[in-house]
N, C-alpha and C positions, 0 to 999 in steps of 0.2 A: 031969658034964662036959657031958653033952648039952643040958641045960637053958642053962647058960652059952653054948654055941654057938649056940643058937636065939635066946637075947636078942641076943647080938652081931649075928647075921644080919638080924634086926628092925630094930635100931637102924641098922645100915649102910644097909639097904633104905630107912628114913625119911630118914636123911641124904640119900642120894643123890636121892630124889625131891624132897626140899626144894631141893637145889642145882640139879636139872636143871629145876624149875619156875621158876627166875629167869630162863631164857632167856639168860643169861649177859650180861645188861645189866640194870642197876638204874634206867636212867632218871636225868634230870638236874634235873628242875624240881619244884617243889612244886605239887601240883593238876594236874599234865601227865598226861593219859590216853594211855598206850601199851600196845601189845599184842604183848609179846615172844614169839616162836615159838621153840620148842625146836629144831627142825630148820632152819628158815630164817625169816629176818624181812627185810622191805624196806618201810619205811614212813617218812612224814614227819609231823612234828607241829610246831605253832606253838610259838615260845618268846616271841616278843614282837612286838607291833604298835603303831604309835604312835596317838595319841588318835584321828586321822581313819581310821585302818584303811587308808589308802592305800597301794598297792604302788608302789615306785620303778620308774623304766624301766630302771636299771642293776641288774645282780646279780652277786654275787660268792661264791665257796665257799672253804671251808678245810677240812681232813680230817685225822683222826687214824685210825691203823690198828693194829688189835690182831692178834697171830698167837698161838694157842693160849691166849690169856688170859694169857700169860706175859711176852709182850714188845708193849709199845704205844709209838708214836711219831707225831709230827706235831703240828700247831698247828691247832686247830680255833677259835680265838678269833674274836670279832666283829671285832676289829681287823685281823687277818690277811684275812678274808673280804672285809671292806669294801675294804681296800688290793688286794685281788686284783681287785676289780670295779671299781676307781676311783671310789669312794664316799666322799663326805666327809659326807653326812648319812643316817644309816640309818633306815630307814621301817619294815622288818619283818625279823624273824628267824625262820627256821625250822630245824629239826634233822632230817636225814634219817639213819636208821639201817640198816644192812645186816649180817647175821650169818648166818653158813653154819656150822651145827653147834656154833657157839664156837670152832670153829679158824680161822677169819678173820672178822673184823668191821671195820666202818668206821662213824665217827659224823662226818658232815659239816654244818658250819655253813652255812647259805644265807642270805644278807642281800640286800634290795632296797633302793635309795634313788637319791639324786641325786648 
């Protein structure tokens, strides 16, 4: 019985470490470097830039929010962010991530353009 309990605890510890190591955020792009923090994250990474790499004079944002990783709401689409900024030609797209202990997190799409 003692051996079974030891194996169970070891498996539970490994599972917990694996889940905790994800930072409660898996990322959204192929080849995108991000650095999730277990306790706190607040960073921005590029998602798209047009061929010239020019940043537009207008910007707009759209956000989704997650509570406890159980409920997530919002619209972080590029279309909504562009509409919120009055942008008809998108030039760059960045993604801003905030996470506090996996309790409260947001993902914001930030677009620039004209």
